[in-house]
N, CA, C, O and the ligand as a Tripos MOL2 file, in Angstrom:
@<TRIPOS>MOLECULE
protein
  309   307    78     0     0
PROTEIN
NO_CHARGES

@<TRIPOS>ATOM
      1 N          -5.4470   17.7210  -11.8540 N.3       1 MET1
      2 CA         -6.7690   18.3430  -12.1400 C.3       1 MET1
      3 C          -7.7320   17.7900  -11.0880 C.2       1 MET1
      4 O          -7.8090   16.5800  -10.8740 O.2       1 MET1
      5 N          -8.4640   18.6930  -10.4370 N.am      2 LEU2
      6 CA         -9.4140   18.3130   -9.4440 C.3       2 LEU2
      7 C         -10.8180   18.2320  -10.0210 C.2       2 LEU2
      8 O         -11.3220   19.1570  -10.6590 O.2       2 LEU2
      9 N         -11.4340   17.0520   -9.7580 N.am      3 LEU3
     10 CA        -12.8120   16.8930  -10.2120 C.3       3 LEU3
     11 C         -13.6430   16.5290   -8.9860 C.2       3 LEU3
     12 O         -13.7250   15.3640   -8.5960 O.2       3 LEU3
     13 N         -14.2570   17.5430   -8.3890 N.am      4 PRO4
     14 CA        -14.9900   17.3300   -7.0860 C.3       4 PRO4
     15 C         -16.0870   16.3280   -7.2480 C.2       4 PRO4
     16 O         -16.4140   15.6850   -6.2500 O.2       4 PRO4
     17 N         -16.6920   16.1190   -8.3800 N.am      5 ASP5
     18 CA        -17.8040   15.1770   -8.5010 C.3       5 ASP5
     19 C         -17.4510   13.7870   -9.0110 C.2       5 ASP5
     20 O         -18.3190   12.9470   -9.2480 O.2       5 ASP5
     21 N         -16.1130   13.5670   -9.1760 N.am      6 ALA6
     22 CA        -15.6830   12.2500   -9.6200 C.3       6 ALA6
     23 C         -16.0620   11.1960   -8.5640 C.2       6 ALA6
     24 O         -15.8830   11.3990   -7.3630 O.2       6 ALA6
     25 N         -16.6060   10.0300   -9.0710 N.am      7 PRO7
     26 CA        -17.0770    9.0580   -8.1090 C.3       7 PRO7
     27 C         -15.9420    8.3750   -7.3730 C.2       7 PRO7
     28 O         -16.1470    7.9420   -6.2390 O.2       7 PRO7
     29 N         -14.7640    8.2530   -7.9490 N.am      8 GLN8
     30 CA        -13.6350    7.6060   -7.3080 C.3       8 GLN8
     31 C         -12.4680    8.5190   -7.2600 C.2       8 GLN8
     32 O         -11.5870    8.4360   -8.1160 O.2       8 GLN8
     33 N         -12.4200    9.4270   -6.2520 N.am      9 PRO9
     34 CA        -11.2280   10.3070   -6.1440 C.3       9 PRO9
     35 C          -9.9660    9.5120   -5.8970 C.2       9 PRO9
     36 O         -10.0070    8.4510   -5.2730 O.2       9 PRO9
     37 N          -8.8690   10.0060   -6.3710 N.am     10 GLN10
     38 CA         -7.6020    9.2700   -6.3190 C.3      10 GLN10
     39 C          -6.8270    9.5360   -5.0420 C.2      10 GLN10
     40 O          -5.6830    9.0940   -4.9320 O.2      10 GLN10
     41 N          -7.3810   10.2210   -4.0980 N.am     11 SER11
     42 CA         -6.6470   10.4710   -2.8880 C.3      11 SER11
     43 C          -6.3810    9.1470   -2.1610 C.2      11 SER11
     44 O          -7.3160    8.3880   -1.9020 O.2      11 SER11
     45 N          -5.1430    8.8700   -1.8370 N.am     12 PRO12
     46 CA         -4.8230    7.5630   -1.2160 C.3      12 PRO12
     47 C          -5.2570    7.4810    0.2170 C.2      12 PRO12
     48 O          -4.9660    8.3640    1.0240 O.2      12 PRO12
     49 N          -5.9660    6.4000    0.5350 N.am     13 ILE13
     50 CA         -6.4360    6.1680    1.9130 C.3      13 ILE13
     51 C          -5.7750    4.9240    2.4580 C.2      13 ILE13
     52 O          -5.5430    3.9560    1.7340 O.2      13 ILE13
     53 N          -5.4740    4.9610    3.7480 N.am     14 CYS14
     54 CA         -4.8480    3.8230    4.3920 C.3      14 CYS14
     55 C          -5.6590    2.5490    4.2440 C.2      14 CYS14
     56 O          -6.8880    2.5550    4.3170 O.2      14 CYS14
     57 N          -4.9240    1.4330    4.0310 N.am     15 SER15
     58 CA         -5.5870    0.1350    3.8070 C.3      15 SER15
     59 C          -5.9950   -0.5460    5.0690 C.2      15 SER15
     60 O          -6.6810   -1.5670    5.0140 O.2      15 SER15
     61 N          -5.5990   -0.0200    6.2320 N.am     16 ALA16
     62 CA         -5.9840   -0.6810    7.5040 C.3      16 ALA16
     63 C          -7.4680   -0.6600    7.7000 C.2      16 ALA16
     64 O          -8.1470    0.2950    7.3220 O.2      16 ALA16
     65 N          -7.9810   -1.7380    8.3060 N.am     17 LYS17
     66 CA         -9.4050   -1.9020    8.4860 C.3      17 LYS17
     67 C          -9.9990   -0.7250    9.2290 C.2      17 LYS17
     68 O          -9.5570   -0.3900   10.3280 O.2      17 LYS17
     69 N         -11.0010   -0.0940    8.6320 N.am     18 GLY18
     70 CA        -11.7150    1.0110    9.3670 C.3      18 GLY18
     71 C         -10.9920    2.3320    9.3360 C.2      18 GLY18
     72 O         -11.5390    3.3340    9.7970 O.2      18 GLY18
     73 N          -9.7680    2.3780    8.8030 N.am     19 CYS19
     74 CA         -9.0030    3.6260    8.8410 C.3      19 CYS19
     75 C          -9.3150    4.4360    7.5790 C.2      19 CYS19
     76 O          -9.3040    3.9130    6.4640 O.2      19 CYS19
     77 N          -9.5880    5.7090    7.7830 N.am     20 ARG20
     78 CA         -9.8190    6.5640    6.6430 C.3      20 ARG20
     79 C          -8.7670    7.6270    6.4990 C.2      20 ARG20
     80 O          -8.9700    8.5970    5.7690 O.2      20 ARG20
     81 N          -7.6530    7.4760    7.1690 N.am     21 ALA21
     82 CA         -6.5940    8.4810    7.1450 C.3      21 ALA21
     83 C          -5.8740    8.4660    5.7920 C.2      21 ALA21
     84 O          -5.8620    7.4470    5.1020 O.2      21 ALA21
     85 N          -5.3010    9.5500    5.4340 N.am     22 ASP22
     86 CA         -4.5150    9.6520    4.2010 C.3      22 ASP22
     87 C          -3.3110    8.7170    4.2970 C.2      22 ASP22
     88 O          -2.6260    8.6550    5.3180 O.2      22 ASP22
     89 N          -3.0810    8.0150    3.2340 N.am     23 ALA23
     90 CA         -1.9340    7.1200    3.1810 C.3      23 ALA23
     91 C          -0.6760    7.9330    2.8920 C.2      23 ALA23
     92 O          -0.6860    8.8130    2.0320 O.2      23 ALA23
     93 N           0.4050    7.6380    3.6090 N.am     24 VAL24
     94 CA          1.6690    8.2930    3.3080 C.3      24 VAL24
     95 C           2.7440    7.2880    3.0540 C.2      24 VAL24
     96 O           3.8700    7.6550    2.7180 O.2      24 VAL24
     97 N           2.4160    5.9840    3.2100 N.am     25 TRP25
     98 CA          3.3860    4.8890    2.9770 C.3      25 TRP25
     99 C           2.7960    3.8760    2.0020 C.2      25 TRP25
    100 O           1.5790    3.6990    1.9540 O.2      25 TRP25
    101 N           3.6160    3.2360    1.2550 N.am     26 VAL26
    102 CA          3.2300    2.1510    0.3750 C.3      26 VAL26
    103 C           3.9600    0.9020    0.7840 C.2      26 VAL26
    104 O           5.1910    0.8930    0.7840 O.2      26 VAL26
    105 N           3.2450   -0.1700    1.1390 N.am     27 LEU27
    106 CA          3.8280   -1.4180    1.4870 C.3      27 LEU27
    107 C           3.7750   -2.3320    0.2520 C.2      27 LEU27
    108 O           2.6930   -2.6660   -0.2310 O.2      27 LEU27
    109 N           4.9460   -2.7320   -0.2500 N.am     28 VAL28
    110 CA          4.9920   -3.5570   -1.4430 C.3      28 VAL28
    111 C           5.1770   -5.0120   -1.0270 C.2      28 VAL28
    112 O           6.1310   -5.3160   -0.3100 O.2      28 VAL28
    113 N           4.3220   -5.9010   -1.4400 N.am     29 TRP29
    114 CA          4.3940   -7.2260   -1.0090 C.3      29 TRP29
    115 C           4.0560   -8.2280   -2.1300 C.2      29 TRP29
    116 O           3.5650   -7.8830   -3.2040 O.2      29 TRP29
    117 N           4.3590   -9.5020   -1.7920 N.am     30 ASN30
    118 CA          4.1280  -10.6190   -2.7400 C.3      30 ASN30
    119 C           3.8540  -11.8730   -1.9200 C.2      30 ASN30
    120 O           4.5850  -12.2060   -0.9870 O.2      30 ASN30
    121 N           2.7670  -12.5640   -2.3030 N.am     31 ASN31
    122 CA          2.5230  -13.8710   -1.6500 C.3      31 ASN31
    123 C           2.9140  -14.9390   -2.6230 C.2      31 ASN31
    124 O           2.2290  -15.1760   -3.6180 O.2      31 ASN31
    125 N           4.0610  -15.6100   -2.3240 N.am     32 PRO32
    126 CA          4.5800  -16.6050   -3.3190 C.3      32 PRO32
    127 C           3.6780  -17.7820   -3.5620 C.2      32 PRO32
    128 O           3.8710  -18.5180   -4.5300 O.2      32 PRO32
    129 N           2.7050  -17.9770   -2.7160 N.am     33 LYS33
    130 CA          1.7290  -19.0780   -2.9890 C.3      33 LYS33
    131 C           0.6670  -18.6490   -4.0270 C.2      33 LYS33
    132 O           0.0190  -19.4970   -4.6410 O.2      33 LYS33
    133 N           0.5020  -17.3740   -4.2070 N.am     34 LEU34
    134 CA         -0.5290  -16.8380   -5.0600 C.3      34 LEU34
    135 C           0.0450  -16.1270   -6.2800 C.2      34 LEU34
    136 O          -0.5700  -16.0850   -7.3450 O.2      34 LEU34
    137 N           1.2480  -15.5650   -6.0950 N.am     35 HIS35
    138 CA          1.7500  -14.6400   -7.1180 C.3      35 HIS35
    139 C           3.0750  -15.1100   -7.6410 C.2      35 HIS35
    140 O           3.8560  -15.7460   -6.9340 O.2      35 HIS35
    141 N           3.3160  -14.7900   -8.8820 N.am     36 THR36
    142 CA          4.6500  -15.0480   -9.4550 C.3      36 THR36
    143 C           5.6320  -14.1010   -8.7330 C.2      36 THR36
    144 O           5.2340  -13.0690   -8.1920 O.2      36 THR36
    145 N           6.9310  -14.4820   -8.7400 N.am     37 PRO37
    146 CA          7.9050  -13.6770   -7.9390 C.3      37 PRO37
    147 C           7.9770  -12.2490   -8.3810 C.2      37 PRO37
    148 O           8.3370  -11.3870   -7.5790 O.2      37 PRO37
    149 N           7.6380  -11.9370   -9.6700 N.am     38 GLU38
    150 CA          7.7710  -10.5600  -10.1560 C.3      38 GLU38
    151 C           6.5190   -9.7120   -9.7800 C.2      38 GLU38
    152 O           6.5460   -8.4830   -9.8410 O.2      38 GLU38
    153 N           5.4680  -10.3850   -9.4060 N.am     39 ARG39
    154 CA          4.2350   -9.7140   -9.0580 C.3      39 ARG39
    155 C           4.3690   -8.8690   -7.8280 C.2      39 ARG39
    156 O           4.9970   -9.2810   -6.8520 O.2      39 ARG39
    157 N           3.7920   -7.6970   -7.8550 N.am     40 ARG40
    158 CA          3.8460   -6.8120   -6.6490 C.3      40 ARG40
    159 C           2.4130   -6.3860   -6.2990 C.2      40 ARG40
    160 O           1.6850   -5.8260   -7.1190 O.2      40 ARG40
    161 N           2.0490   -6.6710   -5.0700 N.am     41 LYS41
    162 CA          0.8400   -6.1650   -4.5160 C.3      41 LYS41
    163 C           1.1710   -4.9770   -3.6430 C.2      41 LYS41
    164 O           2.2900   -4.9000   -3.1350 O.2      41 LYS41
    165 N           0.2350   -4.0270   -3.4400 N.am     42 THR42
    166 CA          0.5530   -2.8860   -2.6000 C.3      42 THR42
    167 C          -0.5620   -2.6240   -1.6560 C.2      42 THR42
    168 O          -1.7360   -2.7450   -2.0080 O.2      42 THR42
    169 N          -0.1980   -2.2550   -0.4250 N.am     43 TRP43
    170 CA         -1.0950   -1.6850    0.5610 C.3      43 TRP43
    171 C          -0.6650   -0.2960    0.8220 C.2      43 TRP43
    172 O           0.5150    0.0400    0.7150 O.2      43 TRP43
    173 N          -1.6200    0.5240    1.1660 N.am     44 LEU44
    174 CA         -1.3500    1.8940    1.5400 C.3      44 LEU44
    175 C          -1.4680    2.0190    3.0620 C.2      44 LEU44
    176 O          -2.3230    1.3610    3.6550 O.2      44 LEU44
    177 N          -0.6720    2.8070    3.6840 N.am     45 ALA45
    178 CA         -0.6970    2.9710    5.1260 C.3      45 ALA45
    179 C          -0.4940    4.4180    5.5280 C.2      45 ALA45
    180 O           0.2820    5.1600    4.9260 O.2      45 ALA45
    181 N          -1.2380    4.7960    6.5940 N.am     46 CYS46
    182 CA         -0.9790    6.0490    7.2180 C.3      46 CYS46
    183 C           0.2140    5.8720    8.1780 C.2      46 CYS46
    184 O           0.7200    4.7650    8.3630 O.2      46 CYS46
    185 N           0.6330    6.9580    8.7640 N.am     47 ASP47
    186 CA          1.7520    6.8520    9.7110 C.3      47 ASP47
    187 C           1.4360    5.9090   10.8510 C.2      47 ASP47
    188 O           2.3020    5.1700   11.3190 O.2      47 ASP47
    189 N           0.1840    5.9360   11.2970 N.am     48 GLU48
    190 CA         -0.1800    5.1820   12.5100 C.3      48 GLU48
    191 C          -0.1730    3.6740   12.2160 C.2      48 GLU48
    192 O           0.1770    2.8830   13.0920 O.2      48 GLU48
    193 N          -0.5440    3.2770   11.0300 N.am     49 HIS49
    194 CA         -0.7580    1.8640   10.7060 C.3      49 HIS49
    195 C           0.4200    1.2460    9.9220 C.2      49 HIS49
    196 O           0.3980    0.0500    9.6300 O.2      49 HIS49
    197 N           1.3910    2.0040    9.5990 N.am     50 ARG50
    198 CA          2.5560    1.4700    8.8340 C.3      50 ARG50
    199 C           3.1670    0.3090    9.5570 C.2      50 ARG50
    200 O           3.4010   -0.7300    8.9400 O.2      50 ARG50
    201 N           3.4430    0.4340   10.8560 N.am     51 GLU51
    202 CA          4.0460   -0.6140   11.6460 C.3      51 GLU51
    203 C           3.1670   -1.8480   11.7210 C.2      51 GLU51
    204 O           3.6500   -2.9670   11.5490 O.2      51 GLU51
    205 N           1.9110   -1.6610   11.9710 N.am     52 HIS52
    206 CA          0.9800   -2.7560   12.1110 C.3      52 HIS52
    207 C           0.8770   -3.5660   10.8190 C.2      52 HIS52
    208 O           0.9480   -4.7950   10.8390 O.2      52 HIS52
    209 N           0.7090   -2.8640    9.6990 N.am     53 LEU53
    210 CA          0.5670   -3.5620    8.4310 C.3      53 LEU53
    211 C           1.8880   -4.1900    7.9870 C.2      53 LEU53
    212 O           1.8970   -5.2640    7.3840 O.2      53 LEU53
    213 N           3.0090   -3.5170    8.2870 N.am     54 SER54
    214 CA          4.3090   -4.0840    7.9580 C.3      54 SER54
    215 C           4.5430   -5.3830    8.7170 C.2      54 SER54
    216 O           5.0600   -6.3470    8.1520 O.2      54 SER54
    217 N           4.1730   -5.4150    9.9690 N.am     55 GLN55
    218 CA          4.3350   -6.6400   10.7400 C.3      55 GLN55
    219 C           3.4210   -7.7450   10.2250 C.2      55 GLN55
    220 O           3.8510   -8.8970   10.1730 O.2      55 GLN55
    221 N           2.1880   -7.4510    9.8440 N.am     56 PHE56
    222 CA          1.2750   -8.4030    9.3300 C.3      56 PHE56
    223 C           1.8350   -9.1150    8.1040 C.2      56 PHE56
    224 O           1.7400  -10.3350    7.9680 O.2      56 PHE56
    225 N           2.4180   -8.3180    7.2240 N.am     57 LEU57
    226 CA          3.0520   -8.9020    6.0220 C.3      57 LEU57
    227 C           4.3770   -9.5190    6.3540 C.2      57 LEU57
    228 O           4.7340  -10.5670    5.8160 O.2      57 LEU57
    229 N           5.1220   -8.8720    7.2470 N.am     58 GLY58
    230 CA          6.4580   -9.3410    7.5600 C.3      58 GLY58
    231 C           6.5340  -10.7480    8.1470 C.2      58 GLY58
    232 O           7.3970  -11.5560    7.8000 O.2      58 GLY58
    233 N           5.5690  -11.0050    9.0710 N.am     59 VAL59
    234 CA          5.6240  -12.3340    9.7500 C.3      59 VAL59
    235 C           5.2650  -13.4520    8.7930 C.2      59 VAL59
    236 O           5.6220  -14.6070    9.0260 O.2      59 VAL59
    237 N           4.5600  -13.1230    7.7140 N.am     60 ARG60
    238 CA          4.2190  -14.1020    6.6880 C.3      60 ARG60
    239 C           5.2530  -14.1720    5.5990 C.2      60 ARG60
    240 O           5.1400  -14.9850    4.6810 O.2      60 ARG60
    241 N           6.2480  -13.3400    5.6850 N.am     61 GLY61
    242 CA          7.3310  -13.3280    4.7010 C.3      61 GLY61
    243 C           6.8920  -12.7210    3.3610 C.2      61 GLY61
    244 O           7.4900  -13.0080    2.3250 O.2      61 GLY61
    245 N           5.8510  -11.8860    3.3840 N.am     62 PHE62
    246 CA          5.3340  -11.3390    2.1490 C.3      62 PHE62
    247 C           5.9530   -9.9450    1.7970 C.2      62 PHE62
    248 O           6.0060   -9.5170    0.6440 O.2      62 PHE62
    249 N           6.4060   -9.2910    2.8710 N.am     63 LEU63
    250 CA          6.7570   -7.8740    2.6800 C.3      63 LEU63
    251 C           8.0710   -7.7440    1.8840 C.2      63 LEU63
    252 O           9.0790   -8.3660    2.2200 O.2      63 LEU63
    253 N           8.0330   -6.9340    0.8420 N.am     64 LYS64
    254 CA          9.2100   -6.6770    0.0560 C.3      64 LYS64
    255 C           9.8590   -5.3230    0.4250 C.2      64 LYS64
    256 O          11.0660   -5.2590    0.6570 O.2      64 LYS64
    257 N           9.0810   -4.2820    0.4760 N.am     65 GLU65
    258 CA          9.6730   -2.9900    0.8330 C.3      65 GLU65
    259 C           8.5270   -2.0460    1.2420 C.2      65 GLU65
    260 O           7.3540   -2.2290    0.9170 O.2      65 GLU65
    261 N           8.9740   -1.0210    1.9830 N.am     66 VAL66
    262 CA          8.0590    0.0240    2.4030 C.3      66 VAL66
    263 C           8.6550    1.3350    1.8730 C.2      66 VAL66
    264 O           9.8160    1.6590    2.1200 O.2      66 VAL66
    265 N           7.8240    2.0670    1.1430 N.am     67 LEU67
    266 CA          8.2580    3.3020    0.5070 C.3      67 LEU67
    267 C           7.3340    4.4610    0.9020 C.2      67 LEU67
    268 O           6.1310    4.2920    1.1010 O.2      67 LEU67
    269 N           7.9590    5.6630    1.0070 N.am     68 PRO68
    270 CA          7.0630    6.8380    1.1080 C.3      68 PRO68
    271 C           6.2150    6.9330   -0.1050 C.2      68 PRO68
    272 O           6.6960    6.7000   -1.2140 O.2      68 PRO68
    273 N           4.9230    7.2780    0.0650 N.am     69 PHE69
    274 CA          3.9950    7.3370   -1.0620 C.3      69 PHE69
    275 C           4.5260    8.1820   -2.1790 C.2      69 PHE69
    276 O           4.3180    7.8620   -3.3490 O.2      69 PHE69
    277 N           5.2010    9.2410   -1.8550 N.am     70 ALA70
    278 CA          5.7000   10.1870   -2.8550 C.3      70 ALA70
    279 C           6.7710    9.5750   -3.7690 C.2      70 ALA70
    280 O           6.9930   10.0280   -4.8920 O.2      70 ALA70
    281 N           7.4270    8.5300   -3.2450 N.am     71 GLU71
    282 CA          8.5320    7.9200   -3.9720 C.3      71 GLU71
    283 C           8.1090    6.6490   -4.6910 C.2      71 GLU71
    284 O           8.9240    6.0290   -5.3750 O.2      71 GLU71
    285 N           6.8430    6.2490   -4.5490 N.am     72 TRP72
    286 CA          6.4100    5.0130   -5.1280 C.3      72 TRP72
    287 C           6.0550    5.2170   -6.6130 C.2      72 TRP72
    288 O           5.4100    6.2050   -6.9650 O.2      72 TRP72
    289 N           6.4680    4.3010   -7.4640 N.am     73 THR73
    290 CA          6.1510    4.3900   -8.8680 C.3      73 THR73
    291 C           5.2500    3.2220   -9.2240 C.2      73 THR73
    292 O           5.7200    2.0880   -9.3120 O.2      73 THR73
    293 N           3.9510    3.4790   -9.4310 N.am     74 PRO74
    294 CA          2.9730    2.4180   -9.6160 C.3      74 PRO74
    295 C           3.2650    1.5330  -10.8200 C.2      74 PRO74
    296 O           2.9960    0.3320  -10.8000 O.2      74 PRO74
    297 N           3.8140    2.1320  -11.8600 N.am     75 THR75
    298 CA          4.0070    1.3720  -13.0830 C.3      75 THR75
    299 C           5.3260    0.5530  -13.1100 C.2      75 THR75
    300 O           5.6160   -0.1410  -14.0840 O.2      75 THR75
    301 N           6.0830    0.6490  -12.0570 N.am     76 GLU76
    302 CA          7.3420   -0.0620  -11.9920 C.3      76 GLU76
    303 C           7.1590   -1.5450  -12.2060 C.2      76 GLU76
    304 O           6.2600   -2.1570  -11.6280 O.2      76 GLU76
    305 N           8.0110   -2.1280  -13.0390 N.am     77 GLY77
    306 CA          7.9390   -3.5840  -13.2440 C.3      77 GLY77
    307 C           6.8680   -3.8960  -14.2330 C.2      77 GLY77
    308 O           6.6400   -5.0640  -14.5490 O.2      77 GLY77
    309 ZN         -4.3410    3.9790    8.9810 Zn       78 ZN78
@<TRIPOS>BOND
     1     1     2 1
     2     2     3 1
     3     3     4 2
     4     3     5 am
     5     5     6 1
     6     6     7 1
     7     7     8 2
     8     7     9 am
     9     9    10 1
    10    10    11 1
    11    11    12 2
    12    11    13 am
    13    13    14 1
    14    14    15 1
    15    15    16 2
    16    15    17 am
    17    17    18 1
    18    18    19 1
    19    19    20 2
    20    19    21 am
    21    21    22 1
    22    22    23 1
    23    23    24 2
    24    23    25 am
    25    25    26 1
    26    26    27 1
    27    27    28 2
    28    27    29 am
    29    29    30 1
    30    30    31 1
    31    31    32 2
    32    31    33 am
    33    33    34 1
    34    34    35 1
    35    35    36 2
    36    35    37 am
    37    37    38 1
    38    38    39 1
    39    39    40 2
    40    39    41 am
    41    41    42 1
    42    42    43 1
    43    43    44 2
    44    43    45 am
    45    45    46 1
    46    46    47 1
    47    47    48 2
    48    47    49 am
    49    49    50 1
    50    50    51 1
    51    51    52 2
    52    51    53 am
    53    53    54 1
    54    54    55 1
    55    55    56 2
    56    55    57 am
    57    57    58 1
    58    58    59 1
    59    59    60 2
    60    59    61 am
    61    61    62 1
    62    62    63 1
    63    63    64 2
    64    63    65 am
    65    65    66 1
    66    66    67 1
    67    67    68 2
    68    67    69 am
    69    69    70 1
    70    70    71 1
    71    71    72 2
    72    71    73 am
    73    73    74 1
    74    74    75 1
    75    75    76 2
    76    75    77 am
    77    77    78 1
    78    78    79 1
    79    79    80 2
    80    79    81 am
    81    81    82 1
    82    82    83 1
    83    83    84 2
    84    83    85 am
    85    85    86 1
    86    86    87 1
    87    87    88 2
    88    87    89 am
    89    89    90 1
    90    90    91 1
    91    91    92 2
    92    91    93 am
    93    93    94 1
    94    94    95 1
    95    95    96 2
    96    95    97 am
    97    97    98 1
    98    98    99 1
    99    99   100 2
   100    99   101 am
   101   101   102 1
   102   102   103 1
   103   103   104 2
   104   103   105 am
   105   105   106 1
   106   106   107 1
   107   107   108 2
   108   107   109 am
   109   109   110 1
   110   110   111 1
   111   111   112 2
   112   111   113 am
   113   113   114 1
   114   114   115 1
   115   115   116 2
   116   115   117 am
   117   117   118 1
   118   118   119 1
   119   119   120 2
   120   119   121 am
   121   121   122 1
   122   122   123 1
   123   123   124 2
   124   123   125 am
   125   125   126 1
   126   126   127 1
   127   127   128 2
   128   127   129 am
   129   129   130 1
   130   130   131 1
   131   131   132 2
   132   131   133 am
   133   133   134 1
   134   134   135 1
   135   135   136 2
   136   135   137 am
   137   137   138 1
   138   138   139 1
   139   139   140 2
   140   139   141 am
   141   141   142 1
   142   142   143 1
   143   143   144 2
   144   143   145 am
   145   145   146 1
   146   146   147 1
   147   147   148 2
   148   147   149 am
   149   149   150 1
   150   150   151 1
   151   151   152 2
   152   151   153 am
   153   153   154 1
   154   154   155 1
   155   155   156 2
   156   155   157 am
   157   157   158 1
   158   158   159 1
   159   159   160 2
   160   159   161 am
   161   161   162 1
   162   162   163 1
   163   163   164 2
   164   163   165 am
   165   165   166 1
   166   166   167 1
   167   167   168 2
   168   167   169 am
   169   169   170 1
   170   170   171 1
   171   171   172 2
   172   171   173 am
   173   173   174 1
   174   174   175 1
   175   175   176 2
   176   175   177 am
   177   177   178 1
   178   178   179 1
   179   179   180 2
   180   179   181 am
   181   181   182 1
   182   182   183 1
   183   183   184 2
   184   183   185 am
   185   185   186 1
   186   186   187 1
   187   187   188 2
   188   187   189 am
   189   189   190 1
   190   190   191 1
   191   191   192 2
   192   191   193 am
   193   193   194 1
   194   194   195 1
   195   195   196 2
   196   195   197 am
   197   197   198 1
   198   198   199 1
   199   199   200 2
   200   199   201 am
   201   201   202 1
   202   202   203 1
   203   203   204 2
   204   203   205 am
   205   205   206 1
   206   206   207 1
   207   207   208 2
   208   207   209 am
   209   209   210 1
   210   210   211 1
   211   211   212 2
   212   211   213 am
   213   213   214 1
   214   214   215 1
   215   215   216 2
   216   215   217 am
   217   217   218 1
   218   218   219 1
   219   219   220 2
   220   219   221 am
   221   221   222 1
   222   222   223 1
   223   223   224 2
   224   223   225 am
   225   225   226 1
   226   226   227 1
   227   227   228 2
   228   227   229 am
   229   229   230 1
   230   230   231 1
   231   231   232 2
   232   231   233 am
   233   233   234 1
   234   234   235 1
   235   235   236 2
   236   235   237 am
   237   237   238 1
   238   238   239 1
   239   239   240 2
   240   239   241 am
   241   241   242 1
   242   242   243 1
   243   243   244 2
   244   243   245 am
   245   245   246 1
   246   246   247 1
   247   247   248 2
   248   247   249 am
   249   249   250 1
   250   250   251 1
   251   251   252 2
   252   251   253 am
   253   253   254 1
   254   254   255 1
   255   255   256 2
   256   255   257 am
   257   257   258 1
   258   258   259 1
   259   259   260 2
   260   259   261 am
   261   261   262 1
   262   262   263 1
   263   263   264 2
   264   263   265 am
   265   265   266 1
   266   266   267 1
   267   267   268 2
   268   267   269 am
   269   269   270 1
   270   270   271 1
   271   271   272 2
   272   271   273 am
   273   273   274 1
   274   274   275 1
   275   275   276 2
   276   275   277 am
   277   277   278 1
   278   278   279 1
   279   279   280 2
   280   279   281 am
   281   281   282 1
   282   282   283 1
   283   283   284 2
   284   283   285 am
   285   285   286 1
   286   286   287 1
   287   287   288 2
   288   287   289 am
   289   289   290 1
   290   290   291 1
   291   291   292 2
   292   291   293 am
   293   293   294 1
   294   294   295 1
   295   295   296 2
   296   295   297 am
   297   297   298 1
   298   298   299 1
   299   299   300 2
   300   299   301 am
   301   301   302 1
   302   302   303 1
   303   303   304 2
   304   303   305 am
   305   305   306 1
   306   306   307 1
   307   307   308 2
@<TRIPOS>SUBSTRUCTURE
     1 MET1         2 RESIDUE 1 A MET
     2 LEU2         6 RESIDUE 1 A LEU
     3 LEU3        10 RESIDUE 1 A LEU
     4 PRO4        14 RESIDUE 1 A PRO
     5 ASP5        18 RESIDUE 1 A ASP
     6 ALA6        22 RESIDUE 1 A ALA
     7 PRO7        26 RESIDUE 1 A PRO
     8 GLN8        30 RESIDUE 1 A GLN
     9 PRO9        34 RESIDUE 1 A PRO
    10 GLN10       38 RESIDUE 1 A GLN
    11 SER11       42 RESIDUE 1 A SER
    12 PRO12       46 RESIDUE 1 A PRO
    13 ILE13       50 RESIDUE 1 A ILE
    14 CYS14       54 RESIDUE 1 A CYS
    15 SER15       58 RESIDUE 1 A SER
    16 ALA16       62 RESIDUE 1 A ALA
    17 LYS17       66 RESIDUE 1 A LYS
    18 GLY18       70 RESIDUE 1 A GLY
    19 CYS19       74 RESIDUE 1 A CYS
    20 ARG20       78 RESIDUE 1 A ARG
    21 ALA21       82 RESIDUE 1 A ALA
    22 ASP22       86 RESIDUE 1 A ASP
    23 ALA23       90 RESIDUE 1 A ALA
    24 VAL24       94 RESIDUE 1 A VAL
    25 TRP25       98 RESIDUE 1 A TRP
    26 VAL26      102 RESIDUE 1 A VAL
    27 LEU27      106 RESIDUE 1 A LEU
    28 VAL28      110 RESIDUE 1 A VAL
    29 TRP29      114 RESIDUE 1 A TRP
    30 ASN30      118 RESIDUE 1 A ASN
    31 ASN31      122 RESIDUE 1 A ASN
    32 PRO32      126 RESIDUE 1 A PRO
    33 LYS33      130 RESIDUE 1 A LYS
    34 LEU34      134 RESIDUE 1 A LEU
    35 HIS35      138 RESIDUE 1 A HIS
    36 THR36      142 RESIDUE 1 A THR
    37 PRO37      146 RESIDUE 1 A PRO
    38 GLU38      150 RESIDUE 1 A GLU
    39 ARG39      154 RESIDUE 1 A ARG
    40 ARG40      158 RESIDUE 1 A ARG
    41 LYS41      162 RESIDUE 1 A LYS
    42 THR42      166 RESIDUE 1 A THR
    43 TRP43      170 RESIDUE 1 A TRP
    44 LEU44      174 RESIDUE 1 A LEU
    45 ALA45      178 RESIDUE 1 A ALA
    46 CYS46      182 RESIDUE 1 A CYS
    47 ASP47      186 RESIDUE 1 A ASP
    48 GLU48      190 RESIDUE 1 A GLU
    49 HIS49      194 RESIDUE 1 A HIS
    50 ARG50      198 RESIDUE 1 A ARG
    51 GLU51      202 RESIDUE 1 A GLU
    52 HIS52      206 RESIDUE 1 A HIS
    53 LEU53      210 RESIDUE 1 A LEU
    54 SER54      214 RESIDUE 1 A SER
    55 GLN55      218 RESIDUE 1 A GLN
    56 PHE56      222 RESIDUE 1 A PHE
    57 LEU57      226 RESIDUE 1 A LEU
    58 GLY58      230 RESIDUE 1 A GLY
    59 VAL59      234 RESIDUE 1 A VAL
    60 ARG60      238 RESIDUE 1 A ARG
    61 GLY61      242 RESIDUE 1 A GLY
    62 PHE62      246 RESIDUE 1 A PHE
    63 LEU63      250 RESIDUE 1 A LEU
    64 LYS64      254 RESIDUE 1 A LYS
    65 GLU65      258 RESIDUE 1 A GLU
    66 VAL66      262 RESIDUE 1 A VAL
    67 LEU67      266 RESIDUE 1 A LEU
    68 PRO68      270 RESIDUE 1 A PRO
    69 PHE69      274 RESIDUE 1 A PHE
    70 ALA70      278 RESIDUE 1 A ALA
    71 GLU71      282 RESIDUE 1 A GLU
    72 TRP72      286 RESIDUE 1 A TRP
    73 THR73      290 RESIDUE 1 A THR
    74 PRO74      294 RESIDUE 1 A PRO
    75 THR75      298 RESIDUE 1 A THR
    76 GLU76      302 RESIDUE 1 A GLU
    77 GLY77      306 RESIDUE 1 A GLY
    78 ZN78       309 GROUP 0 **** ****
């Protein structure tokens, strides 16, 4: 259902700084210093920023998986 006047539309936007592109990827991550192992944080990424954000999380050892937005199940776990 589309609600044009809703204050917070649910269209997914890329999490990269300053990027307003539609997100098509979900980066699933966990910071073991802050989160329990079962906890999952998510970032959204457009095609352009998927690599950049994946590397940011990857070098820190936080990245768990990258999924197409259409295949991501928010309530999982
Ligand atoms: Zn982006």
